Every structure is written in C-alpha cells, then in structure tokens.
C-alpha positions in Angstrom: 0.1 -0.4 0.2 2.9 2.4 0.6 4.7 2.0 -2.7 1.0 2.0 -4.0 0.5 5.5 -2.5 4.5 6.9 -3.6 3.6 5.4 -7.0 0.1 7.4 -7.3 1.8 10.4 -5.8 4.5 10.2 -8.1 2.3 9.9 -11.2 -0.2 12.7 -9.7 2.9 15.4 -9.6 3.8 14.2 -13.1 0.1 14.9 -14.5 0.3 18.0 -12.4 3.1 19.1 -14.0 2.0 18.3 -18.0 -1.7 19.8 -17.0 0.2 23.0 -16.3 2.4 23.1 -19.3 -0.6 22.8 -21.4 -1.7 26.0 -19.6 1.3 27.7 -20.2 1.0 26.4 -24.0 -2.4 28.0 -24.1 -1.3 30.8 -22.8 1.7 30.9 -26.0 4.7 29.7 -23.7 7.6 27.3 -25.2 7.5 24.6 -22.8 10.5 22.1 -22.7 10.0 18.5 -22.6 10.9 17.5 -18.6 12.0 14.2 -16.8 9.5 12.9 -14.8 10.8 9.2 -14.7 8.2 7.6 -16.2 8.8 7.2 -19.8 4.7 7.7 -20.8 4.8 11.2 -19.0 8.8 11.6 -20.6 6.9 11.1 -24.3 3.9 12.9 -23.9 6.1 16.1 -22.3 8.6 15.8 -25.3 5.4 15.8 -27.6 4.3 18.6 -25.6 6.8 20.6 -26.0 7.2 19.5 -30.5 4.0 21.1 -30.1 4.7 24.3 -28.3 7.4 25.3 -30.7 5.4 24.5 -33.8 2.9 26.5 -32.1 4.7 29.7 -31.7 6.3 29.7 -35.4 3.2 29.7 -36.3 1.7 32.7 -34.2 5.1 34.7 -35.6 3.9 33.8 -39.2 0.9 34.9 -38.2 2.2 37.9 -37.2 4.1 39.1 -40.0 1.2 38.2 -42.0 -0.6 40.4 -40.0 2.2 43.2 -40.8 2.5 42.4 -44.2 -1.8 43.0 -44.4 -1.5 46.3 -42.6 1.5 47.3 -44.9 -0.5 46.3 -48.1 -3.8 48.4 -46.7 -1.5 51.2 -46.6 -0.1 50.5 -49.8 -3.1 50.3 -51.1 -5.2 53.2 -49.9 -2.2 55.3 -51.1 -2.4 54.3 -54.7 -6.1 54.9 -54.7 -5.6 58.5 -53.6 -3.6 59.5 -56.3 -6.2 59.2 -59.1 -8.9 59.8 -56.8 -7.1 63.8 -56.0 -7.0 63.8 -59.4 -10.3 63.3 -60.4 -11.2 65.6 -57.1 -8.8 68.5 -58.8 -10.6 68.1 -62.0 -14.0 68.5 -60.8 -13.0 71.5 -59.0 -11.0 73.3 -61.9 -14.4 72.1 -64.2 -16.6 74.2 -61.2 -14.3 76.8 -61.2 -14.6 77.4 -65.0 -10.7 76.9 -65.2 -8.7 74.7 -67.9 -10.0 73.5 -71.2 -13.6 71.7 -70.6 -13.0 69.6 -73.7 -10.1 67.8 -72.2 -12.1 67.1 -68.7 -14.1 63.6 -69.8 -11.0 62.2 -71.1 -8.8 63.4 -68.4 -11.6 62.1 -65.4 -11.9 58.7 -68.1 -7.4 58.0 -67.8 -8.2 58.4 -63.7 -10.8 55.9 -64.1 -9.3 53.7 -66.2 -6.0 54.2 -63.6 -7.8 53.2 -60.6 -9.2 49.9 -62.5 -5.9 48.8 -63.1 -5.3 49.0 -59.2 -8.2 46.9 -58.5 -6.8 44.6 -61.1 -3.8 44.7 -59.1 -5.5 43.7 -56.2 -6.3 40.8 -57.9 -2.6 40.3 -58.9 -1.7 40.6 -55.1 -3.5 37.3 -54.3 -1.0 35.8 -57.0 1.9 37.3 -55.7 1.8 35.9 -52.0 0.9 32.6 -54.1 4.2 32.9 -55.9 2.4 33.0 -59.2 2.5 36.3 -60.2 4.2 36.4 -63.9 5.4 39.7 -64.9 4.6 40.2 -68.7 8.0 42.1 -69.5 9.0 43.5 -73.1 10.8 46.4 -74.8 9.8 49.4 -73.2 10.5 53.1 -74.7 10.8 54.5 -71.3 9.4 57.8 -72.7 6.1 56.3 -73.2 6.3 55.6 -69.5 7.1 58.1 -68.1 4.7 60.2 -70.2 1.4 58.2 -68.9 2.8 58.6 -65.5 3.2 62.1 -65.8 -0.4 62.5 -67.4 -1.9 60.0 -64.2 -0.6 62.8 -61.6 -0.7 65.8 -63.9 -3.9 67.1 -62.2 -2.7 66.5 -58.8 0.2 68.3 -59.8 -1.3 71.2 -60.8 -3.5 71.7 -57.8 -0.5 71.9 -56.0 1.1 74.3 -58.3 3.9 71.4 -59.2 5.0 71.1 -62.7 6.4 68.3 -63.7 9.1 67.9 -66.2 10.2 65.3 -68.5 14.1 65.0 -69.1 16.8 63.3 -70.1 14.6 59.6 -71.3 14.6 60.3 -75.0 16.0 57.1 -76.5 15.6 54.9 -73.7 14.2 51.5 -74.2 14.4 48.9 -71.3 12.9 45.7 -70.4 10.3 45.4 -68.1 6.5 44.9 -67.2 5.0 48.6 -68.9 1.9 48.2 -66.4 4.2 47.9 -63.3 6.9 50.3 -64.0 4.1 53.1 -64.8 2.8 52.3 -61.7 6.2 52.4 -59.6 7.0 56.1 -61.3 3.0 57.0 -60.7 3.9 55.9 -56.7 7.3 58.5 -57.1 6.0 61.1 -58.6 
C-alpha cells in the first residue's frame, strides 16, 4: 500500500506538471520537455514541447502576415488616393471654370482607368502571395511610360502648383513590365 501510495503521488505530480505545461502552452509559452522518470510522461512532455515550438512558429508567422496585411492596406490606400485626388482636382477646376472643358472627360476617364488597373492589381496581389505572379516584360520606351505616369498625376500636380518636366529619357529603351513600371513611377511622382 505504501508503494502504491508513493507511486500514485509521483504519477499525480507528473500529471499536474503536464497540466501546468498545457496551460502555459495555451497562454502562448514555449515549454521544454521534462524528465519525470516515467517513460510515458516523458514522451508526452516531449510531444508537448514540440507542439508548443510549432505553435510559437505559427504565431510568429501569423504576426508577420498581419504586418504584411497592414502594409498592403496602407499601400493600396496610398495608390488609390492619387487618381481620386486627380479626379477631385479636375472636378474643382471644372466647377471654377478653369482649364479646357473639352479635355476633362478624357482626363477623368484616364484616372478611372488608373483606378481600374489598381483594382485589378488587388487580384494580382493574391497571385504574388501565392507565388504565381508573372510579370509581362517587353521592350519598353521609357518616354512612353514616363509620359503616361506624368499624365496620371498632372491634375494633382497642377492643384499643388507643381510642374513635372520629363528630361533625359528620350531614346531610352528597357526590358520591363510597362504596367508595373508605370505604377512605380506614378507612386514616385
């Protein structure tokens, strides 16, 4: 009976240690395997330590993904503000009777097309994260890309009395995805 009592007390202590370790894992701690002298309990403690390490890695990955998500939302908000600002500036110019009213519809359409491309980019982003995005590279005349980017931001630049000048880019040809490169240049401008 004494041996059974000592054995039961030792087993209860090992179970309580494992229960405490499980609670710590539930709270986000990483636990190590312990040595209780009981093979079954030691194997269970080693399995729990391995699971807690994997959970910790998964939490770190989840935090990284959440950070990426926040950066993405900031990025897309910034990108969408540019054409919205241009459309607002065009509308205010039209209301004030400034500028060439014949050009407004084309300028607004260009900004709407820019926004449409950005929405398409949202779909492309899912391919980026899955690793399936393929750039559509081709030989690109840099003047064409820069001219498109300048046209995209010209209304917003005019609103702030900023003049954008294209200089030193004639006869420059490069290998790039014209759509993605235009987006980069618009963001820089």
